[in-house]
C-alpha positions in Angstrom: -22.5 16.2 6.6 -19.0 17.8 6.6 -19.2 21.0 4.5 -15.2 21.9 3.8 -14.3 25.1 1.7 -11.1 24.1 0.2 -8.7 26.6 -0.8 -9.8 26.5 -4.4 -13.2 27.1 -3.1 -15.0 24.7 -3.8 -17.2 23.2 -1.4 -18.2 20.1 -1.4 -20.4 17.1 1.1 -18.0 14.5 2.3 -18.9 11.1 1.5 -19.9 10.9 5.2 -23.5 11.3 3.9 -26.7 9.4 4.8 -26.8 6.2 3.1 -28.0 2.3 4.3 -25.1 0.2 4.8 -26.1 -3.7 4.7 -22.5 -5.5 4.2 -19.0 -5.0 6.1 -16.3 -5.8 3.9 -15.9 -9.2 5.2 -19.4 -9.9 3.5 -18.3 -9.1 0.0 -17.8 -12.0 -2.1 -14.5 -13.7 -2.2 -12.7 -15.9 -4.9 -9.3 -17.2 -5.1 -7.3 -17.9 -8.4 -4.3 -18.6 -9.5 -1.9 -16.9 -12.0 0.3 -18.1 -14.2 3.1 -14.9 -14.8 6.4 -14.4 -16.1 7.2 -14.5 -11.8 5.2 -18.0 -11.7 1.9 -18.7 -10.5 0.5 -15.9 -8.0 -2.7 -16.3 -6.2 -5.2 -13.6 -6.5 -8.2 -12.5 -3.9 -10.8 -11.2 -5.9 -13.3 -9.0 -4.1 -17.1 -8.1 -5.0 -19.1 -8.9 -8.1 -16.9 -9.4 -11.2 -20.5 -9.3 -13.1 -21.3 -5.8 -12.2 -20.0 -3.7 -15.1 -20.5 -0.3 -12.9 -17.6 -0.9 -10.8 -13.8 0.2 -11.7 -11.1 -3.0 -11.0 -8.9 -2.0 -7.9 -5.8 -3.8 -8.0 -3.7 -4.4 -4.4 0.5 -5.1 -3.9 1.6 -5.8 -0.1 4.9 -4.8 1.2 7.3 -7.6 2.2 6.7 -9.7 5.0 2.9 -9.2 4.8 0.6 -11.2 2.3 -2.7 -9.1 0.8 -4.7 -10.3 4.1 -2.7 -9.0 7.2 -1.3 -5.8 4.6 -4.9 -4.6 4.1 -7.2 -5.9 7.1 -7.3 -3.5 9.2 -8.3 -1.3 6.1 -11.2 -3.4 5.3 -12.2 -3.5 8.9 -12.2 0.0 9.6 -15.7 0.8 9.2 -18.4 2.3 7.3 -15.7 4.3 5.3 -14.4 1.0 4.2 -17.5 -0.2 3.3 -18.3 2.6 1.2 -14.7 2.6 -0.1 -14.4 -1.0 -1.3 -18.0 -0.8 -2.6 -16.7 1.4 -5.3 -14.4 -2.0 -6.8 -13.8 -4.9 -7.6 -10.9 -5.7 -5.8 -7.6 -7.8 -6.7 -5.6 -8.6 -3.9 -2.2 -9.4 -5.0 0.1 -11.9 -3.4 3.3 -11.4 -4.6 4.9 -15.1 -5.7 5.7 -17.3 -2.5 4.0 -15.1 -0.5 0.3 -16.4 -0.1 -0.3 -18.6 3.1 1.0 -21.9 3.1 3.3 -21.0 0.4 6.5 -23.6 0.3 9.8 -22.5 -0.7 11.1 -20.8 -3.3 14.2 -22.1 -5.7 16.9 -20.0 -7.2 16.7 -15.8 -7.3 13.6 -14.1 -6.7 12.3 -11.8 -9.6 13.6 -7.7 -9.5 11.2 -5.1 -9.2 10.8 -4.7 -12.9 9.7 -7.7 -13.8 7.2 -7.9 -10.6 6.0 -5.4 -12.1 4.7 -7.6 -15.5 2.8 -9.3 -12.8 0.1 -6.7 -13.0 0.1 -7.4 -16.9 -0.6 -10.7 -16.7 -3.1 -10.7 -14.2 -5.0 -7.8 -16.2 -5.1 -10.2 -19.5 -6.0 -13.4 -17.4 -8.9 -12.4 -15.9 -9.7 -10.1 -18.5 -9.4 -6.9 -16.5 -10.6 -3.8 -19.0 -10.5 -0.5 -18.8 -8.7 1.7 -16.4 -8.1 0.8 -12.9 -7.3 2.3 -9.7 -4.0 0.7 -8.0 -3.0 0.6 -4.6 0.2 -0.8 -2.5 2.4 -0.1 0.5 6.0 -0.4 0.5 7.3 -2.6 -1.7 3.9 -2.7 -3.4 3.8 0.8 -3.8 7.0 0.6 -6.0 5.7 -1.8 -7.9 2.2 0.2 -8.7 4.8 3.5 -9.1 6.6 1.2 -11.8 3.3 0.3 -13.9 1.8 3.4 -13.9 4.8 4.7 -15.7 5.2 2.6 -18.4 1.5 1.9 -18.5 -0.1 5.1 -17.9 -3.6 4.6 -20.3 -4.6 1.8 -17.7 -4.6 3.6 -14.6 -7.1 6.5 -13.8 -5.1 7.0 -10.2 -2.9 5.0 -7.5 -2.7 5.5 -3.9 0.5 4.7 -2.5 1.4 3.8 1.0 4.9 4.5 2.2 6.1 5.0 -1.0 9.9 4.8 -2.0 12.1 5.2 -4.9 15.8 6.0 -3.9 18.3 3.3 -3.4 19.8 4.6 -0.3 18.2 2.6 1.9 19.8 -0.8 0.3 23.1 0.3 1.8 21.4 0.5 4.9 19.6 -2.5 5.2 23.5 -4.2 4.2 24.6 -2.7 7.3 21.1 -3.8 9.2 22.1 -7.2 8.3 25.8 -7.0 9.6 24.1 -5.7 13.0 21.6 -7.9 13.1 24.8 -11.2 13.0 26.2 -12.6 15.8 29.7 -12.2 16.2 32.0 -15.0 16.7 36.2 -14.7 17.2 37.0 -15.6 13.6 33.4 -15.8 11.8 30.0 -14.4 11.5 26.6 -16.3 12.3 25.0 -16.9 9.1 21.1 -15.9 8.4 21.0 -19.7 7.7 21.8 -20.6 11.8 18.9 -18.6 12.7 15.7 -19.4 14.8 12.8 -18.4 12.7 11.8 -15.9 15.5 15.0 -14.3 15.3 14.3 -14.3 11.3 10.8 -12.7 11.8 12.3 -10.0 14.6 14.7 -8.4 12.5 12.3 -8.2 8.9 9.6 -7.1 11.1 12.7 -4.1 12.3 12.7 -3.1 8.8 9.1 -1.8 9.3 8.5 -1.5 13.0 12.4 -0.1 13.7 14.5 -0.7 16.9 14.2 2.8 18.8 10.6 3.1 18.0 8.5 3.9 21.1 6.1 0.7 21.0 2.4 1.9 21.2 0.1 -0.1 21.8 -1.6 -0.1 18.2 2.1 -1.1 17.0 2.6 -3.5 20.0 -0.6 -5.4 18.5 0.3 -5.3 14.4 3.9 -6.5 15.3 2.1 -9.4 17.3 -0.3 -10.2 14.7 2.5 -9.8 11.9 4.9 -12.2 14.1 2.0 -14.8 14.2 1.1 -15.0 10.6 5.4 -15.1 9.2 5.4 -17.9 11.7 2.5 -20.1 11.4 0.9 -19.2 7.7 3.9 -17.5 5.6 7.0 -18.7 4.5 9.9 -16.6 5.8 12.2 -17.7 3.7 10.1 -16.5 0.2 9.8 -12.9 2.5 13.1 -12.4 3.2 13.8 -12.7 -1.1 11.0 -10.5 -1.4 12.6 -8.0 1.0 16.2 -8.2 -1.0 14.5 -7.6 -4.4 13.1 -4.8 -2.9 16.5 -2.9 -1.6 17.9 -4.2 -4.8 15.6 -2.3 -7.1 17.2 0.8 -9.3 15.3 4.0 -8.7 13.4 5.4 -11.9 14.8 8.1 -13.2 13.4 11.9 -13.3 13.3 11.2 -17.3 10.6 9.2 -16.4 8.0 11.7 -15.2 9.3 15.1 -16.6 6.8 16.1 -18.9 5.0 12.4 -19.0 1.5 11.9 -18.0 0.9 10.1 -15.1 -2.2 9.3 -13.1 -3.4 11.6 -10.0 -1.8 10.2 -6.6 -2.7 9.7 -3.0 0.5 9.2 -1.2 0.1 8.5 2.4 2.8 8.4 5.0 3.8 8.4 8.5 4.9 11.6 10.2 7.8 9.0 12.0 8.2 6.6 9.4 11.8 6.0 8.0 10.5 6.0 4.8 9.0 9.1 5.4 12.1 11.3 3.7 12.0 9.3 0.6 8.3 9.1 0.4 8.0 13.4 -0.2 11.5 13.1 -2.3 9.8 10.3 -4.8 6.1 13.0 -4.5 8.4 15.7 -5.6 10.0 13.3 -8.5 5.7 13.0 -9.7 5.4 16.4 -9.6 7.9 16.9 -12.9 5.0 15.4 -14.7 3.1 18.6 -14.1 0.7 16.4 -11.9 -0.1 18.0 -8.2 0.9 15.0 -6.4 -1.7 14.8 -2.6 1.0 13.5 0.1 -1.2 13.0 3.1 0.3 12.5 6.7 -2.4 11.6 8.7 -2.3 12.3 12.8 -1.9 10.3 15.2 1.2 8.3 12.0 4.3 7.3 13.2 5.5 4.2 11.4 2.4 2.2 9.6 -0.3 5.0 9.2 -2.8 2.4 7.7 -2.8 0.5 11.1 -2.3 4.0 13.5 -4.5 5.8 11.3 -6.4 3.6 9.5 -9.9 5.6 9.6 -8.4 9.2 8.9 -6.4 6.3 5.8 -10.1 5.3 4.3 -11.3 9.3 4.6 -8.6 10.4 2.5 -9.1 7.4 0.1 -12.8 8.0 0.1 -12.0 12.1 -0.5 -9.2 11.1 -3.5 -11.8 8.4 -5.4 -14.6 11.2 -5.5 -11.8 13.8 -7.0 -11.2 11.3 -9.7 -14.6 10.9 -10.3 -15.7 7.7 -8.8 -17.4 7.1 -5.3 -21.1 8.1 -3.9 -20.4 11.7 -5.3 -18.5 13.8 -6.9 -17.2 17.9 -6.2 -13.6 18.4 -5.7 -12.4 20.2 -9.0 -8.9 17.9 -9.2 -7.0 16.1 -6.9 -4.9 18.9 -5.8 -8.6 20.1 -3.7 -7.6 16.5 -1.6 -5.0 17.4 0.5 -6.4 20.9 1.8 -10.0 19.4 2.2 -8.3 16.4 4.2 -6.6 18.3 6.3 -9.5 20.3 7.5 -11.8 17.5 8.1 -9.2 16.3 9.7 -8.7 19.0 12.3 -12.3 19.3 12.4 -13.1 15.5 13.0 -10.2 15.6 16.1 -11.6 18.4 17.9 -14.9 16.6 18.3 -13.6 12.6 18.2 -10.8 11.7 16.5 -12.0 7.5 16.0 -15.5 9.2 14.1 -13.4 9.9 10.8 
């Protein structure tokens, strides 16, 4: 047990209490269904027993260049804390249109971000998901989750948002990157169509990993895995369309947050991620609602917190869902306690063994 005194004088025992764990997340029941939506059919992977009405629904949304497996595999395999976390839910992993494994080429323009939000509504209706749910999104998926939460607050118990952004400034950066990526010839630019699949994947993943970042072993392994998955199992063209839709997004204005009721949020960001400043900005927007919005920057975490600090992230997630009334035990007075408590737990664990989170 770790007993932590928070700055709000709330004493709690964390979810590291002794319990018997008989399963790994990989052994949880999984079913795969197709759901017709406003954006076309989408693939949904259901993790857990839907017949267990005591479990809350968790809907996940992945970033561009990923499918649900690539996005959440590391988290699901991160040990006992992840088992405890996913044991609280029936999880609905949504693959955005054309991003599922072995998808064919999509024709026409990709749906914009506001249209993608409605996919959640269709999935809820088609699969008869009732009651309040928890949303979990990463990157572009976090932006979709944020938009849904603003529109349908009463349906959302809480949200876990990784590398969340809401600005439109990155569209300019994306355009500059695209121009830089092109190969110059005397009187023309070589278009994307002339690039090899490997070059397209490299350009896409540069948006996640950056070009100047020091390749740590974890980042190197992650990039190798994503490269192989994009080249062998996922559709690169569709992934790039999803990317373009994300960068063409219209920001949610401050007026949508000011004085509005929003669900408690846990926001996770890598300390050296190119999205970090934008994540801090959108946290400030969310706080216009008057709610305490928890921001966690787990250490070590530079670009991809779910990959680099997986166990720390799963621990923060467990603390967060306890604070909103889920999990093995409650005790946090409100989500405002999570951030301070997590920092103290993280510091304590790093002094002992940073792997044993």
